C-alpha positions as CSV (number, residue, x, y, z in Angstrom):
1,M,-0.1,0.1,-0.1
2,P,1.7,3.5,-1.0
3,C,2.6,5.8,2.0
4,H,1.0,9.3,2.3
5,T,3.2,11.9,3.8
6,S,2.2,15.0,6.0
7,P,4.1,17.8,7.3
8,Y,4.6,18.0,11.0
9,V,1.4,18.9,13.2
10,S,3.0,21.6,15.2
11,K,0.2,24.1,15.7
12,G,-3.0,22.3,17.3
13,L,-6.2,23.6,18.8
14,L,-8.4,22.1,21.5
15,C,-11.6,23.7,21.3
16,L,-14.0,23.0,24.5
17,V,-17.5,24.1,24.0
18,Q,-18.5,22.2,27.1
19,L,-19.3,24.4,29.9
20,H,-16.8,22.1,32.0
21,S,-13.4,21.5,30.6
22,V,-11.3,18.4,30.6
23,R,-8.2,20.1,31.8
24,R,-6.0,23.1,30.9
25,L,-3.3,22.4,28.4
26,E,0.1,24.1,28.0
27,G,2.6,23.9,25.1
28,K,4.6,20.5,25.0
29,Q,8.0,20.0,23.7
30,L,8.1,16.9,21.2
31,E,10.9,15.1,19.8
32,G,12.8,16.7,17.0
33,G,12.6,19.8,18.2
34,V,8.9,20.4,17.2
35,K,6.8,22.0,19.7
36,L,3.0,21.3,19.7
37,H,1.1,24.6,21.0
38,Y,-2.4,23.3,22.0
39,F,-5.1,25.5,24.1
40,C,-8.4,25.6,24.8
41,I,-11.3,27.9,24.1
42,K,-13.0,28.2,27.2
43,N,-14.2,31.0,29.9
44,N,-11.3,30.8,32.4
45,D,-8.8,33.3,33.3
46,G,-5.3,33.1,31.5
47,I,-7.0,31.2,28.5
48,S,-5.8,32.8,24.9
49,I,-9.2,32.7,23.5
50,S,-13.0,32.5,24.2
51,A,-15.2,31.3,21.1
52,S,-18.6,32.1,22.6
53,T,-18.3,34.1,25.9
54,G,-22.2,34.8,25.8
55,S,-23.0,31.0,26.4
56,Y,-21.4,30.1,29.5
57,G,-22.9,32.8,32.0
58,R,-26.4,31.8,30.6
59,M,-25.7,28.0,30.9
60,R,-26.9,27.6,27.5
61,R,-25.4,25.9,24.5
62,H,-26.0,29.2,22.0
63,P,-27.8,31.8,23.4
64,W,-27.8,33.7,19.9
65,E,-25.9,32.0,17.1
66,R,-23.0,29.6,17.6
67,A,-19.5,31.0,16.9
68,V,-18.3,27.7,16.0
69,R,-21.2,27.3,13.5
70,C,-20.9,30.4,12.0
71,V,-17.1,30.2,10.9
72,C,-17.7,28.8,7.6
73,G,-21.4,28.3,7.0
74,A,-23.4,25.2,5.4
75,G,-26.7,23.6,5.5
76,D,-29.7,25.7,5.4
77,G,-29.1,29.1,4.2
78,A,-25.5,28.3,3.4
79,T,-24.8,30.7,0.5
80,A,-26.9,33.5,2.4
81,E,-24.8,32.9,5.5
82,R,-21.3,32.9,3.8
83,E,-22.5,36.3,1.7
84,R,-23.3,37.5,5.3
85,R,-20.0,36.8,6.8
86,G,-18.1,38.1,3.8
87,S,-19.9,41.6,4.3
88,P,-18.0,43.9,6.5
89,I,-18.2,43.8,10.3
90,T,-20.3,46.8,11.8
91,E,-21.6,47.2,15.3
92,S,-25.2,45.9,14.1
93,S,-23.5,42.4,13.0
94,P,-24.7,39.6,15.4
95,Y,-22.3,38.9,18.2
96,E,-21.6,35.4,17.0
97,V,-21.0,36.3,13.4
98,R,-18.4,38.9,14.5
99,R,-16.6,36.5,16.9
100,A,-16.4,33.8,14.3
101,Q,-14.7,36.2,11.7
102,E,-12.1,36.9,14.3
103,L,-11.8,33.4,14.7
104,N,-11.2,32.7,11.2
105,N,-8.7,35.2,10.9
106,L,-6.9,34.4,14.2
107,L,-6.8,30.6,13.4
108,G,-7.1,30.7,9.6
109,P,-7.6,32.1,7.3
110,K,-9.5,28.9,6.2
111,G,-8.0,27.4,3.3
112,S,-4.5,29.1,3.4
113,S,-1.2,27.8,4.3
114,D,-1.2,30.1,7.5
115,A,-4.2,28.0,8.8
116,I,-3.7,26.2,11.8
117,D,-2.6,22.5,11.3
118,L,-5.4,20.9,13.6
119,I,-8.3,21.7,15.5
120,C,-10.2,19.3,17.7
121,D,-13.2,20.6,18.6
122,L,-14.8,19.0,21.9
123,H,-18.5,18.5,22.3
124,N,-20.9,17.2,24.6
125,T,-24.4,15.9,23.7
126,T,-27.5,15.0,25.3
127,S,-28.0,12.1,22.9
128,N,-26.5,8.7,23.9
129,M,-23.7,8.7,21.3
130,G,-20.9,7.1,23.4
131,L,-17.7,8.7,21.8
132,T,-18.1,9.6,18.3
133,L,-15.4,11.3,16.0
134,I,-17.2,13.5,13.4
135,H,-15.2,15.0,10.3
136,Y,-15.9,16.3,6.8
137,T,-13.8,14.3,4.4
138,S,-12.8,10.9,3.4
139,S,-9.6,11.9,2.2
140,D,-7.8,13.3,5.1
141,W,-5.4,10.9,6.1
142,V,-4.2,12.4,9.1
143,T,-7.4,13.0,10.4
144,L,-8.8,9.6,9.5
145,H,-5.5,8.0,11.1
146,I,-6.3,9.8,14.7
147,C,-9.8,8.4,14.6
148,R,-8.5,4.9,13.7
149,Y,-5.8,4.9,16.4
150,L,-8.6,6.4,19.0
151,Q,-10.8,3.2,17.8
152,T,-8.0,0.7,18.4
153,K,-6.9,2.3,22.0
154,I,-10.1,3.0,23.6
155,T,-12.1,0.1,24.8
156,K,-14.4,1.5,27.7
157,V,-17.1,2.5,25.1
158,P,-17.5,2.3,21.4
159,V,-15.7,4.8,19.2
160,R,-17.6,5.9,16.0
161,V,-16.5,7.4,13.3
162,L,-18.8,9.6,11.3
163,V,-17.7,10.9,7.9
164,L,-19.9,13.9,6.6
165,D,-18.2,14.1,3.1
166,V,-18.9,17.6,2.8
167,P,-16.8,20.0,0.4
168,I,-14.4,22.0,3.0
169,S,-15.7,25.1,1.4
170,D,-19.4,24.4,2.6
171,A,-18.3,23.0,5.9
172,Y,-19.5,25.1,8.9
173,S,-17.8,24.6,12.2
174,L,-14.6,25.6,13.5
175,E,-12.3,22.6,12.9
176,S,-12.9,23.2,9.1
177,V,-10.5,26.4,9.3
178,S,-7.5,24.3,10.1
179,K,-5.7,22.0,7.7
180,H,-6.6,18.8,9.5
181,G,-9.5,18.6,12.2
182,F,-12.4,16.7,13.6
183,S,-15.0,16.8,16.6
184,I,-15.5,14.8,19.4
185,E,-19.0,14.1,20.6
186,V,-19.4,12.6,23.8
187,G,-23.0,11.6,25.5
188,P,-25.3,11.5,27.0
189,Q,-24.5,14.4,29.2
190,P,-26.7,17.4,29.7
191,H,-25.6,20.9,29.3
192,G,-24.5,22.5,32.7
193,V,-23.9,19.2,34.4
194,V,-20.7,17.3,35.2
195,R,-20.5,13.5,34.7
196,A,-17.2,11.6,35.8
197,D,-17.8,9.0,33.2
198,I,-18.1,11.4,30.1
199,Y,-15.4,13.4,31.5
200,I,-13.0,10.4,31.8
201,I,-13.9,9.4,28.2
202,M,-13.2,13.0,26.9
203,K,-10.0,13.3,28.8
204,E,-8.9,9.7,27.3
205,A,-9.8,11.1,23.7
206,V,-7.7,14.2,24.3
207,D,-4.8,12.2,25.5
208,L,-4.5,9.6,22.7
209,T,-4.9,12.5,20.2
210,I,-1.9,14.2,21.5
211,D,0.2,10.9,22.1
212,W,-0.9,10.1,18.3
213,I,0.6,13.7,17.1
214,H,3.7,13.0,19.4
215,K,4.4,9.7,17.5
216,F,3.7,11.1,14.0
217,N,5.9,14.1,14.6
218,S,8.8,11.7,15.9
219,G,8.6,9.7,12.8
220,T,6.5,6.7,13.6
221,V,4.7,5.3,10.2
222,F,1.3,4.6,10.9
223,E,0.0,1.4,8.7
224,G,-2.9,1.7,6.5
225,G,-6.1,-0.5,6.3
226,D,-9.7,-0.8,6.8
227,M,-11.7,1.3,9.1
228,E,-15.3,1.2,10.0
229,T,-17.4,4.4,9.6
230,F,-20.6,5.9,9.4
231,R,-21.7,8.0,6.3
232,L,-24.6,10.9,6.9
233,I,-27.6,10.0,5.0
234,K,-30.0,12.4,5.9
235,S,-32.1,13.8,8.9
236,V,-35.7,13.0,10.2
237,D,-38.0,15.6,11.6
238,Y,-40.5,15.0,14.4
239,A,-44.1,14.2,13.7
240,R,-45.9,17.5,13.8
241,D,-48.9,19.3,13.4
242,P,-49.5,20.2,9.8
243,E,-50.9,23.9,10.4
244,T,-49.3,24.9,13.7
245,R,-45.7,22.7,13.3
246,S,-46.2,22.0,16.9
247,L,-44.7,18.3,18.0
248,T,-47.4,15.7,18.1
249,A,-45.1,12.7,19.2
250,A,-42.0,12.0,21.4
251,I,-39.2,9.6,20.5
252,H,-40.4,6.2,21.0
253,P,-39.2,4.6,24.3
254,Q,-37.7,1.5,22.0
255,L,-35.7,4.2,20.0
256,Q,-34.5,6.4,22.8
257,D,-31.0,5.8,23.7
258,K,-30.3,3.5,20.9
259,D,-28.0,5.7,18.8
260,F,-26.3,3.5,16.2
261,C,-28.8,0.8,16.4
262,L,-30.0,-1.0,13.2
263,L,-33.1,0.8,12.1
264,K,-35.3,-1.8,10.1
265,Q,-38.8,-1.5,8.6
266,G,-41.5,-1.4,10.8
267,D,-39.3,-0.4,13.9
268,P,-40.7,2.2,16.2
269,L,-39.6,5.6,15.7
270,F,-42.4,7.7,17.7
271,L,-45.0,7.8,20.1
272,S,-47.8,10.2,19.7
273,F,-49.4,12.0,22.5
274,S,-52.5,10.1,21.7
275,G,-50.8,6.8,22.3
276,E,-50.2,5.8,18.6
277,T,-47.0,4.3,17.3
278,V,-45.1,5.9,14.2
279,N,-43.0,3.3,12.7
280,Y,-40.2,3.2,10.3
281,E,-41.6,2.6,6.8
282,E,-38.6,2.9,4.5
283,E,-36.8,-0.5,3.1
284,E,-33.3,0.5,3.4
285,T,-32.0,-0.5,6.9
286,L,-30.0,2.5,8.4
287,H,-28.4,3.6,11.7
288,P,-30.0,6.3,13.5
289,F,-27.8,8.8,15.8
290,F,-28.0,12.2,17.7
291,I,-31.5,10.9,18.9
292,N,-33.3,13.2,20.7
293,E,-30.7,15.8,20.8
294,A,-31.7,18.9,22.9
295,A,-30.2,21.4,20.6
296,Y,-31.6,19.8,17.3
297,Y,-35.2,20.8,18.3
298,E,-35.2,24.3,17.0
299,K,-33.8,23.0,13.5
300,G,-36.5,20.2,13.1
301,I,-34.1,17.2,13.8
302,A,-35.3,14.2,15.7
303,F,-32.5,12.2,14.9
304,H,-30.0,11.9,11.8
305,V,-29.9,8.3,10.1
306,G,-26.7,6.9,8.3
307,K,-25.0,4.1,6.6
308,K,-22.1,1.7,7.8
309,M,-19.2,1.8,5.6
310,M,-16.0,0.5,5.5
311,L,-13.0,3.0,4.6
312,T,-9.6,2.0,3.5
313,I,-7.1,4.6,4.3
314,P,-3.1,4.5,3.2
315,T,-0.1,4.1,5.4
316,V,1.1,7.6,6.6
317,Q,4.2,9.2,7.9
318,V,5.8,12.5,8.7
319,Q,7.0,14.4,5.6
320,K,10.9,15.0,6.2
321,D,12.8,17.7,5.1
């Protein structure tokens, strides 16, 4: 199998959007004279950057718009959003849009040679996602090898890899600014709540990510091979009243907390408030995830569905001068 080479990962960022951080991180000297700089985006004294200071005091995920979702816009209204973010910043511009442009200028600009090498965006979710690693492209071998490394090293919980296969130009979150990047979702954990088990899982994922970078920069060759991934297919909304758009059903108890289970025709999806069951009617078997995520109610998403795929990745090693 051909070997892919990539430059040192010398500038990295760990972005914490949880209210409770994993730990404070300092610069670390690696072998070969390379220094990995990594720091947190959070609301503590002495930290270099705060992504969205308005969220923390309100104990809410996003009081206005989310800065990490505004950086490079995608999804509904993506074109309009990109045009808005490309317009001059004024005092009347939404706070999160202004902050997103500042972050893009600081950590990017996106798509440029000056962009930071790696961003790992840390999230908690109210869904029973376990440890899920999310990234945009199936051709970023550095990111995929980090994900594969975590899959092989972490045994306490299942480690799933979700590939969105979205062009980076249309990618919308903070990690899309860097040359390589992914987000970590750990759940279930409500916002504003500390759970020791979730803390431990996130910390292990962070430590192993740094460990992989250390080994890569030191010359370790990571052999290629197959890895299990999930591909996003579509989103499913709640059952709603056709006139008022109010919810008429909740996630069915048999589906609740069953993220990444196999969804087959006839399986229950929703339980209406009048006691009726709404079943899955499609023939294709898929895997639901982000089931009943609190932040998705306003987006009209009850859960996403995806398809399990095997991905073959090449051997990688650091590009030497």
